[in-house]
N, CA, C and O atoms as a Tinker XYZ file with bonds, in Angstrom:
   472  protein
     1  N      0.820000   -1.189000    0.000000    73     2
     2  CA     0.000000    0.000000    0.000000    64     1     3
     3  C      0.867000    1.257000    0.000000    63     2     4     5
     4  O      0.469000    2.281000   -0.554000    81     3
     5  N      2.029000    1.190000    0.606000    73     3     6
     6  CA     2.918000    2.348000    0.656000    64     5     7
     7  C      3.390000    2.750000   -0.733000    63     6     8     9
     8  O      3.608000    3.933000   -0.993000    81     7
     9  N      3.553000    1.778000   -1.632000    73     7    10
    10  CA     4.045000    2.116000   -2.970000    64     9    11
    11  C      3.047000    2.986000   -3.738000    63    10    12    13
    12  O      3.446000    3.684000   -4.669000    81    11
    13  N      1.765000    2.964000   -3.376000    73    11    14
    14  CA     0.778000    3.839000   -4.022000    64    13    15
    15  C      0.939000    5.289000   -3.590000    63    14    16    17
    16  O      0.688000    6.205000   -4.373000    81    15
    17  N      1.358000    5.500000   -2.338000    73    15    18
    18  CA     1.492000    6.853000   -1.814000    64    17    19
    19  C      2.917000    7.378000   -1.908000    63    18    20    21
    20  O      3.145000    8.556000   -1.635000    81    19
    21  N      3.865000    6.562000   -2.277000    73    19    22
    22  CA     5.260000    6.976000   -2.335000    64    21    23
    23  C      5.495000    8.157000   -3.280000    63    22    24    25
    24  O      6.195000    9.093000   -2.893000    81    23
    25  N      4.947000    8.160000   -4.496000    73    23    26
    26  CA     5.168000    9.337000   -5.362000    64    25    27
    27  C      4.604000   10.625000   -4.760000    63    26    28    29
    28  O      5.203000   11.689000   -4.913000    81    27
    29  N      3.469000   10.541000   -4.084000    73    27    30
    30  CA     2.884000   11.729000   -3.470000    64    29    31
    31  C      3.765000   12.213000   -2.326000    63    30    32    33
    32  O      3.992000   13.415000   -2.186000    81    31
    33  N      4.262000   11.294000   -1.509000    73    31    34
    34  CA     5.137000   11.669000   -0.402000    64    33    35
    35  C      6.440000   12.273000   -0.903000    63    34    36    37
    36  O      6.952000   13.225000   -0.314000    81    35
    37  N      6.981000   11.724000   -1.992000    73    35    38
    38  CA     8.210000   12.283000   -2.574000    64    37    39
    39  C      7.947000   13.698000   -3.078000    63    38    40    41
    40  O      8.769000   14.589000   -2.865000    81    39
    41  N      6.813000   13.917000   -3.744000    73    39    42
    42  CA     6.465000   15.243000   -4.247000    64    41    43
    43  C      6.299000   16.243000   -3.107000    63    42    44    45
    44  O      6.760000   17.380000   -3.204000    81    43
    45  N      5.640000   15.821000   -2.027000    73    43    46
    46  CA     5.481000   16.707000   -0.872000    64    45    47
    47  C      6.844000   17.032000   -0.268000    63    46    48    49
    48  O      7.102000   18.178000    0.101000    81    47
    49  N      7.718000   16.031000   -0.164000    73    47    50
    50  CA     9.064000   16.262000    0.363000    64    49    51
    51  C      9.852000   17.241000   -0.497000    63    50    52    53
    52  O     10.527000   18.125000    0.029000    81    51
    53  N      9.771000   17.090000   -1.814000    73    51    54
    54  CA    10.479000   18.011000   -2.710000    64    53    55
    55  C      9.916000   19.421000   -2.577000    63    54    56    57
    56  O     10.678000   20.388000   -2.561000    81    55
    57  N      8.586000   19.553000   -2.481000    73    55    58
    58  CA     7.966000   20.874000   -2.356000    64    57    59
    59  C      8.381000   21.560000   -1.058000    63    58    60    61
    60  O      8.701000   22.749000   -1.059000    81    59
    61  N      8.376000   20.818000    0.046000    73    59    62
    62  CA     8.784000   21.395000    1.327000    64    61    63
    63  C     10.263000   21.769000    1.303000    63    62    64    65
    64  O     10.636000   22.836000    1.789000    81    63
    65  N     11.108000   20.905000    0.745000    73    63    66
    66  CA    12.541000   21.197000    0.656000    64    65    67
    67  C     12.791000   22.432000   -0.204000    63    66    68    69
    68  O     13.639000   23.259000    0.132000    81    67
    69  N     12.058000   22.563000   -1.316000    73    67    70
    70  CA    12.227000   23.731000   -2.175000    64    69    71
    71  C     11.799000   25.007000   -1.454000    63    70    72    73
    72  O     12.484000   26.026000   -1.541000    81    71
    73  N     10.664000   24.959000   -0.737000    73    71    74
    74  CA    10.175000   26.148000   -0.035000    64    73    75
    75  C     11.149000   26.574000    1.061000    63    74    76    77
    76  O     11.511000   27.746000    1.156000    81    75
    77  N     11.564000   25.627000    1.875000    73    75    78
    78  CA    12.502000   25.948000    2.961000    64    77    79
    79  C     13.843000   26.400000    2.399000    63    78    80    81
    80  O     14.437000   27.359000    2.891000    81    79
    81  N     14.318000   25.706000    1.365000    73    79    82
    82  CA    15.586000   26.087000    0.744000    64    81    83
    83  C     15.541000   27.483000    0.143000    63    82    84    85
    84  O     16.515000   28.228000    0.251000    81    83
    85  N     14.444000   27.850000   -0.480000    73    83    86
    86  CA    14.314000   29.189000   -1.057000    64    85    87
    87  C     14.362000   30.269000    0.011000    63    86    88    89
    88  O     15.010000   31.299000   -0.177000    81    87
    89  N     13.684000   30.046000    1.125000    73    87    90
    90  CA    13.678000   31.040000    2.197000    64    89    91
    91  C     15.061000   31.147000    2.838000    63    90    92    93
    92  O     15.535000   32.251000    3.106000    81    91
    93  N     15.706000   30.014000    3.083000    73    91    94
    94  CA    17.030000   30.027000    3.702000    64    93    95
    95  C     18.059000   30.674000    2.780000    63    94    96    97
    96  O     18.844000   31.513000    3.221000    81    95
    97  N     18.061000   30.291000    1.505000    73    95    98
    98  CA    19.036000   30.858000    0.567000    64    97    99
    99  C     18.798000   32.352000    0.355000    63    98   100   101
   100  O     19.757000   33.108000    0.197000    81    99
   101  N     17.558000   32.782000    0.348000    73    99   102
   102  CA    17.264000   34.206000    0.207000    64   101   103
   103  C     17.810000   34.983000    1.398000    63   102   104   105
   104  O     18.348000   36.079000    1.240000    81   103
   105  N     17.670000   34.411000    2.585000    73   103   106
   106  CA    18.194000   35.065000    3.774000    64   105   107
   107  C     19.712000   35.101000    3.797000    63   106   108   109
   108  O     20.296000   36.067000    4.288000    81   107
   109  N     20.368000   34.061000    3.271000    73   107   110
   110  CA    21.827000   33.998000    3.284000    64   109   111
   111  C     22.453000   34.819000    2.159000    63   110   112   113
   112  O     23.437000   35.524000    2.384000    81   111
   113  N     21.906000   34.736000    0.976000    73   111   114
   114  CA    22.523000   35.351000   -0.204000    64   113   115
   115  C     21.978000   36.754000   -0.485000    63   114   116   117
   116  O     22.694000   37.588000   -1.039000    81   115
   117  N     20.739000   37.022000   -0.116000    73   115   118
   118  CA    20.086000   38.290000   -0.461000    64   117   119
   119  C     20.804000   39.494000    0.102000    63   118   120   121
   120  O     21.462000   39.423000    1.140000    81   119
   121  N     20.660000   40.634000   -0.626000    73   119   122
   122  CA    21.289000   41.881000   -0.187000    64   121   123
   123  C     20.582000   42.421000    1.044000    63   122   124   125
   124  O     19.355000   42.385000    1.137000    81   123
   125  N     21.366000   42.918000    1.981000    73   123   126
   126  CA    20.812000   43.470000    3.216000    64   125   127
   127  C     21.329000   44.896000    3.381000    63   126   128   129
   128  O     22.352000   45.128000    4.026000    81   127
   129  N     20.611000   45.841000    2.792000    73   127   130
   130  CA    20.973000   47.250000    2.941000    64   129   131
   131  C     19.732000   48.030000    3.375000    63   130   132   133
   132  O     19.162000   48.783000    2.585000    81   131
   133  N     19.312000   47.850000    4.631000    73   131   134
   134  CA    18.111000   48.557000    5.068000    64   133   135
   135  C     18.360000   50.058000    5.190000    63   134   136   137
   136  O     19.442000   50.487000    5.591000    81   135
   137  N     17.368000   50.835000    4.848000    73   135   138
   138  CA    17.421000   52.285000    5.018000    64   137   139
   139  C     16.054000   52.746000    5.505000    63   138   140   141
   140  O     15.095000   51.976000    5.537000    81   139
   141  N     15.987000   54.008000    5.879000    73   139   142
   142  CA    14.712000   54.541000    6.375000    64   141   143
   143  C     13.650000   54.506000    5.281000    63   142   144   145
   144  O     12.476000   54.270000    5.567000    81   143
   145  N     14.049000   54.738000    4.039000    73   143   146
   146  CA    13.089000   54.734000    2.934000    64   145   147
   147  C     12.590000   53.321000    2.668000    63   146   148   149
   148  O     11.398000   53.120000    2.435000    81   147
   149  N     13.493000   52.332000    2.700000    73   147   150
   150  CA    13.094000   50.956000    2.429000    64   149   151
   151  C     12.238000   50.372000    3.552000    63   150   152   153
   152  O     11.383000   49.524000    3.294000    81   151
   153  N     12.451000   50.807000    4.780000    73   151   154
   154  CA    11.712000   50.271000    5.910000    64   153   155
   155  C     10.388000   50.996000    6.154000    63   154   156   157
   156  O      9.600000   50.573000    7.000000    81   155
   157  N     10.137000   52.076000    5.425000    73   155   158
   158  CA     8.894000   52.827000    5.584000    64   157   159
   159  C      7.758000   52.083000    4.884000    63   158   160   161
   160  O      7.976000   51.469000    3.840000    81   159
   161  N      6.552000   52.129000    5.444000    73   159   162
   162  CA     5.420000   51.487000    4.771000    64   161   163
   163  C      5.119000   52.183000    3.449000    63   162   164   165
   164  O      5.191000   53.409000    3.359000    81   163
   165  N      4.786000   51.413000    2.436000    73   163   166
   166  CA     4.491000   51.948000    1.108000    64   165   167
   167  C      2.992000   51.916000    0.880000    63   166   168   169
   168  O      2.358000   50.872000    1.033000    81   167
   169  N      2.428000   53.049000    0.517000    73   167   170
   170  CA     0.982000   53.144000    0.375000    64   169   171
   171  C      0.638000   53.671000   -1.017000    63   170   172   173
   172  O      0.194000   54.810000   -1.159000    81   171
   173  N      0.842000   52.847000   -2.042000    73   171   174
   174  CA     0.421000   53.142000   -3.414000    64   173   175
   175  C      1.032000   54.425000   -3.961000    63   174   176   177
   176  O      0.385000   55.118000   -4.747000    81   175
   177  N      2.242000   54.758000   -3.575000    73   175   178
   178  CA     2.903000   55.931000   -4.104000    64   177   179
   179  C      2.501000   57.225000   -3.436000    63   178   180   181
   180  O      3.025000   58.285000   -3.775000    81   179
   181  N      1.588000   57.159000   -2.500000    73   179   182
   182  CA     1.133000   58.367000   -1.804000    64   181   183
   183  C      1.970000   58.562000   -0.540000    63   182   184   185
   184  O      2.399000   57.587000    0.077000    81   183
   185  N      2.201000   59.812000   -0.154000    73   183   186
   186  CA     2.915000   60.034000    1.108000    64   185   187
   187  C      2.104000   59.498000    2.280000    63   186   188   189
   188  O      0.875000   59.562000    2.279000    81   187
   189  N      2.796000   58.978000    3.262000    73   187   190
   190  CA     2.152000   58.363000    4.417000    64   189   191
   191  C      1.449000   59.421000    5.260000    63   190   192   193
   192  O      2.027000   60.462000    5.573000    81   191
   193  N      0.199000   59.148000    5.627000    73   191   194
   194  CA    -0.580000   60.064000    6.455000    64   193   195
   195  C     -1.045000   59.298000    7.681000    63   194   196   197
   196  O     -1.759000   58.302000    7.555000    81   195
   197  N     -0.660000   59.737000    8.838000    73   195   198
   198  CA    -1.117000   59.101000   10.072000    64   197   199
   199  C     -0.335000   57.839000   10.390000    63   198   200   201
   200  O      0.654000   57.503000    9.738000    81   199
   201  N     -0.815000   57.159000   11.413000    73   199   202
   202  CA    -0.165000   55.939000   11.882000    64   201   203
   203  C     -0.723000   54.718000   11.158000    63   202   204   205
   204  O     -1.885000   54.702000   10.753000    81   203
   205  N      0.103000   53.714000   11.002000    73   203   206
   206  CA    -0.365000   52.463000   10.406000    64   205   207
   207  C     -1.201000   51.661000   11.389000    63   206   208   209
   208  O     -1.866000   50.703000   10.995000    81   207
   209  N     -1.179000   52.030000   12.643000    73   207   210
   210  CA    -1.918000   51.328000   13.687000    64   209   211
   211  C     -3.223000   52.035000   14.040000    63   210   212   213
   212  O     -3.775000   51.812000   15.118000    81   211
   213  N     -3.716000   52.879000   13.151000    73   211   214
   214  CA    -4.934000   53.633000   13.412000    64   213   215
   215  C     -6.139000   52.693000   13.503000    63   214   216   217
   216  O     -6.249000   51.736000   12.736000    81   215
   217  N     -7.029000   52.973000   14.438000    73   215   218
   218  CA    -8.224000   52.147000   14.618000    64   217   219
   219  C     -9.337000   52.676000   13.726000    63   218   220   221
   220  O     -9.509000   53.884000   13.560000    81   219
   221  N    -10.091000   51.733000   13.154000    73   219   222
   222  CA   -11.224000   52.096000   12.324000    64   221   223
   223  C    -12.498000   51.988000   13.138000    63   222   224   225
   224  O    -12.594000   51.204000   14.082000    81   223
   225  N    -13.465000   52.785000   12.753000    73   223   226
   226  CA   -14.765000   52.728000   13.407000    64   225   227
   227  C    -15.455000   51.411000   13.067000    63   226   228   229
   228  O    -15.248000   50.851000   11.990000    81   227
   229  N    -16.261000   50.931000   13.978000    73   227   230
   230  CA   -16.995000   49.695000   13.772000    64   229   231
   231  C    -17.991000   49.857000   12.626000    63   230   232   233
   232  O    -18.369000   48.872000   11.992000    81   231
   233  N    -18.413000   51.081000   12.358000    73   231   234
   234  CA   -19.390000   51.324000   11.288000    64   233   235
   235  C    -18.870000   50.871000    9.933000    63   234   236   237
   236  O    -19.663000   50.450000    9.091000    81   235
   237  N    -17.567000   50.942000    9.694000    73   235   238
   238  CA   -17.014000   50.456000    8.435000    64   237   239
   239  C    -17.298000   48.958000    8.266000    63   238   240   241
   240  O    -17.671000   48.508000    7.182000    81   239
   241  N    -17.122000   48.210000    9.326000    73   239   242
   242  CA   -17.340000   46.770000    9.272000    64   241   243
   243  C    -18.835000   46.439000    9.164000    63   242   244   245
   244  O    -19.216000   45.481000    8.491000    81   243
   245  N    -19.665000   47.227000    9.823000    73   243   246
   246  CA   -21.107000   47.002000    9.729000    64   245   247
   247  C    -21.583000   47.243000    8.300000    63   246   248   249
   248  O    -22.374000   46.467000    7.762000    81   247
   249  N    -21.100000   48.317000    7.691000    73   247   250
   250  CA   -21.472000   48.601000    6.295000    64   249   251
   251  C    -20.992000   47.474000    5.391000    63   250   252   253
   252  O    -21.713000   47.074000    4.477000    81   251
   253  N    -19.796000   46.956000    5.626000    73   251   254
   254  CA   -19.281000   45.858000    4.800000    64   253   255
   255  C    -20.145000   44.607000    4.957000    63   254   256   257
   256  O    -20.440000   43.930000    3.972000    81   255
   257  N    -20.548000   44.300000    6.179000    73   255   258
   258  CA   -21.410000   43.122000    6.395000    64   257   259
   259  C    -22.774000   43.304000    5.740000    63   258   260   261
   260  O    -23.327000   42.362000    5.173000    81   259
   261  N    -23.312000   44.519000    5.821000    73   259   262
   262  CA   -24.601000   44.776000    5.178000    64   261   263
   263  C    -24.488000   44.665000    3.659000    63   262   264   265
   264  O    -25.394000   44.156000    2.998000    81   263
   265  N    -23.380000   45.141000    3.115000    73   263   266
   266  CA   -23.171000   45.012000    1.670000    64   265   267
   267  C    -23.143000   43.537000    1.266000    63   266   268   269
   268  O    -23.760000   43.149000    0.274000    81   267
   269  N    -22.436000   42.729000    2.026000    73   267   270
   270  CA   -22.379000   41.294000    1.717000    64   269   271
   271  C    -23.759000   40.662000    1.838000    63   270   272   273
   272  O    -24.138000   39.839000    1.005000    81   271
   273  N    -24.510000   41.038000    2.863000    73   271   274
   274  CA   -25.850000   40.489000    3.048000    64   273   275
   275  C    -26.745000   40.794000    1.852000    63   274   276   277
   276  O    -27.407000   39.894000    1.334000    81   275
   277  N    -26.775000   42.041000    1.407000    73   275   278
   278  CA   -27.647000   42.402000    0.300000    64   277   279
   279  C    -27.080000   41.952000   -1.043000    63   278   280   281
   280  O    -27.831000   41.799000   -2.005000    81   279
   281  N    -25.786000   41.739000   -1.123000    73   279   282
   282  CA   -25.198000   41.166000   -2.327000    64   281   283
   283  C    -25.614000   39.701000   -2.464000    63   282   284   285
   284  O    -25.900000   39.234000   -3.567000    81   283
   285  N    -25.647000   38.993000   -1.367000    73   283   286
   286  CA   -26.090000   37.594000   -1.388000    64   285   287
   287  C    -27.576000   37.520000   -1.717000    63   286   288   289
   288  O    -28.032000   36.560000   -2.339000    81   287
   289  N    -28.328000   38.531000   -1.301000    73   287   290
   290  CA   -29.747000   38.576000   -1.682000    64   289   291
   291  C    -29.875000   38.608000   -3.199000    63   290   292   293
   292  O    -30.716000   37.911000   -3.767000    81   291
   293  N    -29.058000   39.399000   -3.847000    73   291   294
   294  CA   -29.105000   39.470000   -5.316000    64   293   295
   295  C    -28.716000   38.133000   -5.933000    63   294   296   297
   296  O    -29.242000   37.766000   -6.984000    81   295
   297  N    -27.813000   37.405000   -5.305000    73   295   298
   298  CA   -27.428000   36.086000   -5.810000    64   297   299
   299  C    -28.611000   35.124000   -5.744000    63   298   300   301
   300  O    -28.767000   34.284000   -6.631000    81   299
   301  N    -29.442000   35.229000   -4.714000    73   299   302
   302  CA   -30.616000   34.370000   -4.615000    64   301   303
   303  C    -31.738000   34.816000   -5.553000    63   302   304   305
   304  O    -32.558000   33.996000   -5.966000    81   303
   305  N    -31.781000   36.088000   -5.887000    73   303   306
   306  CA   -32.832000   36.586000   -6.780000    64   305   307
   307  C    -32.624000   36.147000   -8.226000    63   306   308   309
   308  O    -33.600000   35.923000   -8.942000    81   307
   309  N    -31.395000   36.023000   -8.664000    73   307   310
   310  CA   -31.132000   35.703000  -10.068000    64   309   311
   311  C    -31.683000   34.327000  -10.472000    63   310   312   313
   312  O    -32.414000   34.249000  -11.460000    81   311
   313  N    -31.367000   33.239000   -9.754000    73   311   314
   314  CA   -31.938000   31.952000  -10.173000    64   313   315
   315  C    -33.460000   31.927000  -10.068000    63   314   316   317
   316  O    -34.125000   31.265000  -10.864000    81   315
   317  N    -34.014000   32.643000   -9.091000    73   315   318
   318  CA   -35.467000   32.709000   -8.984000    64   317   319
   319  C    -36.061000   33.380000  -10.218000    63   318   320   321
   320  O    -37.079000   32.929000  -10.743000    81   319
   321  N    -35.423000   34.463000  -10.684000    73   319   322
   322  CA   -35.932000   35.165000  -11.859000    64   321   323
   323  C    -35.829000   34.296000  -13.108000    63   322   324   325
   324  O    -36.694000   34.369000  -13.981000    81   323
   325  N    -34.792000   33.482000  -13.204000    73   323   326
   326  CA   -34.636000   32.600000  -14.362000    64   325   327
   327  C    -35.728000   31.531000  -14.361000    63   326   328   329
   328  O    -36.251000   31.189000  -15.422000    81   327
   329  N    -36.074000   31.008000  -13.208000    73   327   330
   330  CA   -37.057000   29.924000  -13.102000    64   329   331
   331  C    -38.455000   30.432000  -12.732000    63   330   332   333
   332  O    -39.297000   29.646000  -12.299000    81   331
   333  N    -38.708000   31.720000  -12.895000    73   331   334
   334  CA   -39.946000   32.329000  -12.416000    64   333   335
   335  C    -41.195000   31.648000  -12.974000    63   334   336   337
   336  O    -42.107000   31.334000  -12.209000    81   335
   337  N    -41.260000   31.412000  -14.276000    73   335   338
   338  CA   -42.460000   30.823000  -14.883000    64   337   339
   339  C    -42.691000   29.392000  -14.415000    63   338   340   341
   340  O    -43.834000   28.979000  -14.218000    81   339
   341  N    -41.619000   28.640000  -14.236000    73   339   342
   342  CA   -41.751000   27.243000  -13.803000    64   341   343
   343  C    -42.175000   27.122000  -12.343000    63   342   344   345
   344  O    -42.865000   26.171000  -11.975000    81   343
   345  N    -41.770000   28.071000  -11.518000    73   343   346
   346  CA   -42.102000   28.006000  -10.091000    64   345   347
   347  C    -43.552000   28.389000   -9.820000    63   346   348   349
   348  O    -44.149000   27.903000   -8.860000    81   347
   349  N    -44.109000   29.234000  -10.633000    73   347   350
   350  CA   -45.512000   29.607000  -10.482000    64   349   351
   351  C    -45.759000   30.488000   -9.276000    63   350   352   353
   352  O    -44.878000   31.210000   -8.810000    81   351
   353  N    -46.972000   30.408000   -8.788000    73   351   354
   354  CA   -47.399000   31.253000   -7.668000    64   353   355
   355  C    -46.663000   30.905000   -6.374000    63   354   356   357
   356  O    -46.378000   31.789000   -5.567000    81   355
   357  N    -46.357000   29.628000   -6.176000    73   355   358
   358  CA   -45.631000   29.216000   -4.971000    64   357   359
   359  C    -44.265000   29.907000   -4.905000    63   358   360   361
   360  O    -43.877000   30.421000   -3.856000    81   359
   361  N    -43.539000   29.917000   -6.027000    73   359   362
   362  CA   -42.235000   30.579000   -6.067000    64   361   363
   363  C    -42.351000   32.073000   -5.856000    63   362   364   365
   364  O    -41.486000   32.685000   -5.230000    81   363
   365  N    -43.422000   32.668000   -6.379000    73   363   366
   366  CA   -43.632000   34.108000   -6.205000    64   365   367
   367  C    -43.861000   34.451000   -4.732000    63   366   368   369
   368  O    -43.281000   35.405000   -4.214000    81   367
   369  N    -44.702000   33.677000   -4.067000    73   367   370
   370  CA   -44.990000   33.922000   -2.651000    64   369   371
   371  C    -43.741000   33.670000   -1.807000    63   370   372   373
   372  O    -43.437000   34.426000   -0.884000    81   371
   373  N    -43.036000   32.611000   -2.132000    73   371   374
   374  CA   -41.813000   32.297000   -1.380000    64   373   375
   375  C    -40.790000   33.422000   -1.489000    63   374   376   377
   376  O    -40.175000   33.794000   -0.489000    81   375
   377  N    -40.601000   33.963000   -2.680000    73   375   378
   378  CA   -39.654000   35.064000   -2.856000    64   377   379
   379  C    -40.191000   36.338000   -2.214000    63   378   380   381
   380  O    -39.411000   37.157000   -1.728000    81   379
   381  N    -41.501000   36.516000   -2.203000    73   379   382
   382  CA   -42.074000   37.667000   -1.511000    64   381   383
   383  C    -41.792000   37.626000   -0.025000    63   382   384   385
   384  O    -41.485000   38.655000    0.576000    81   383
   385  N    -41.891000   36.445000    0.579000    73   383   386
   386  CA   -41.570000   36.297000    2.005000    64   385   387
   387  C    -40.085000   36.585000    2.238000    63   386   388   389
   388  O    -39.724000   37.253000    3.207000    81   387
   389  N    -39.230000   36.082000    1.351000    73   387   390
   390  CA   -37.786000   36.322000    1.459000    64   389   391
   391  C    -37.475000   37.818000    1.404000    63   390   392   393
   392  O    -36.713000   38.327000    2.225000    81   391
   393  N    -38.068000   38.521000    0.432000    73   391   394
   394  CA   -37.837000   39.961000    0.294000    64   393   395
   395  C    -38.415000   40.707000    1.504000    63   394   396   397
   396  O    -37.817000   41.677000    1.969000    81   395
   397  N    -39.559000   40.269000    2.014000    73   395   398
   398  CA   -40.162000   40.921000    3.178000    64   397   399
   399  C    -39.255000   40.796000    4.400000    63   398   400   401
   400  O    -39.085000   41.761000    5.144000    81   399
   401  N    -38.677000   39.630000    4.610000    73   399   402
   402  CA   -37.761000   39.443000    5.745000    64   401   403
   403  C    -36.545000   40.352000    5.605000    63   402   404   405
   404  O    -36.120000   40.981000    6.574000    81   403
   405  N    -35.991000   40.419000    4.405000    73   403   406
   406  CA   -34.842000   41.301000    4.188000    64   405   407
   407  C    -35.234000   42.771000    4.330000    63   406   408   409
   408  O    -34.442000   43.575000    4.823000    81   407
   409  N    -36.429000   43.127000    3.910000    73   407   410
   410  CA   -36.889000   44.505000    4.045000    64   409   411
   411  C    -37.046000   44.884000    5.518000    63   410   412   413
   412  O    -36.684000   45.992000    5.913000    81   411
   413  N    -37.577000   43.982000    6.321000    73   411   414
   414  CA   -37.691000   44.239000    7.762000    64   413   415
   415  C    -36.296000   44.432000    8.368000    63   414   416   417
   416  O    -36.097000   45.325000    9.193000    81   415
   417  N    -35.338000   43.604000    7.964000    73   415   418
   418  CA   -33.970000   43.761000    8.454000    64   417   419
   419  C    -33.357000   45.080000    8.018000    63   418   420   421
   420  O    -32.663000   45.731000    8.799000    81   419
   421  N    -33.608000   45.480000    6.781000    73   419   422
   422  CA   -33.080000   46.743000    6.278000    64   421   423
   423  C    -33.676000   47.925000    7.031000    63   422   424   425
   424  O    -32.959000   48.863000    7.380000    81   423
   425  N    -34.980000   47.890000    7.284000    73   423   426
   426  CA   -35.627000   48.974000    8.033000    64   425   427
   427  C    -35.088000   49.032000    9.457000    63   426   428   429
   428  O    -34.878000   50.117000   10.000000    81   427
   429  N    -34.863000   47.869000   10.061000    73   427   430
   430  CA   -34.292000   47.826000   11.414000    64   429   431
   431  C    -32.907000   48.468000   11.441000    63   430   432   433
   432  O    -32.609000   49.269000   12.327000    81   431
   433  N    -32.065000   48.120000   10.475000    73   431   434
   434  CA   -30.709000   48.678000   10.417000    64   433   435
   435  C    -30.774000   50.178000   10.169000    63   434   436   437
   436  O    -30.006000   50.942000   10.755000    81   435
   437  N    -31.677000   50.596000    9.313000    73   435   438
   438  CA   -31.834000   52.009000    9.007000    64   437   439
   439  C    -32.262000   52.790000   10.249000    63   438   440   441
   440  O    -31.704000   53.847000   10.542000    81   439
   441  N    -33.256000   52.267000   10.982000    73   439   442
   442  CA   -33.755000   52.944000   12.185000    64   441   443
   443  C    -32.707000   52.982000   13.299000    63   442   444   445
   444  O    -32.680000   53.920000   14.095000    81   443
   445  N    -31.840000   51.955000   13.358000    73   443   446
   446  CA   -30.774000   51.930000   14.370000    64   445   447
   447  C    -29.662000   52.921000   14.054000    63   446   448   449
   448  O    -28.841000   53.226000   14.919000    81   447
   449  N    -29.626000   53.431000   12.811000    73   447   450
   450  CA   -28.613000   54.415000   12.431000    64   449   451
   451  C    -27.312000   53.795000   11.955000    63   450   452   453
   452  O    -26.282000   54.469000   11.942000    81   451
   453  N    -27.333000   52.532000   11.566000    73   451   454
   454  CA   -26.100000   51.880000   11.132000    64   453   455
   455  C    -25.624000   52.406000    9.787000    63   454   456   457
   456  O    -24.463000   52.214000    9.428000    81   455
   457  N    -26.493000   53.062000    9.043000    73   455   458
   458  CA   -26.119000   53.569000    7.719000    64   457   459
   459  C    -25.685000   55.038000    7.764000    63   458   460   461
   460  O    -25.377000   55.617000    6.723000    81   459
   461  N    -25.657000   55.637000    8.930000    73   459   462
   462  CA   -25.251000   57.043000    9.074000    64   461   463
   463  C    -23.728000   57.144000    9.149000    63   462   464   465
   464  O    -23.080000   56.310000    9.780000    81   463
   465  N    -23.159000   58.163000    8.508000    73   463   466
   466  CA   -21.690000   58.349000    8.474000    64   465   467
   467  C    -21.261000   59.540000    9.316000    63   466   468   469
   468  O    -20.410000   60.315000    8.879000    81   467
   469  N    -21.808000   59.706000   10.480000    73   467   470
   470  CA   -21.478000   60.861000   11.313000    64   469   471
   471  C    -20.203000   60.657000   12.058000    63   470   472
   472  O    -19.779000   61.536000   12.809000    81   471
């Protein structure tokens, strides 16, 4: 049974040896001339503004989660629209309930002020 897995084990061994060898050789042979410019964070060619350790407001993450939620809603709407005629009235009511639940969630988020950028 080992002879069936031997080629896979050899390949894994070669891959690990290559990865470790590349990192070690890069550390040994690579040029080491650190300077203040090279050690500074690079931000798309723009001059650095503020600290790299700046904290973001939780509202950014809430907006991102809401975007994902409503983006997934659109993913569920597309196959329903393609199969609309075949699903009939049952599919229409089912999607209406789905949209109603999402609408209630959207109104709740709106009333809580999660969409405000103050």
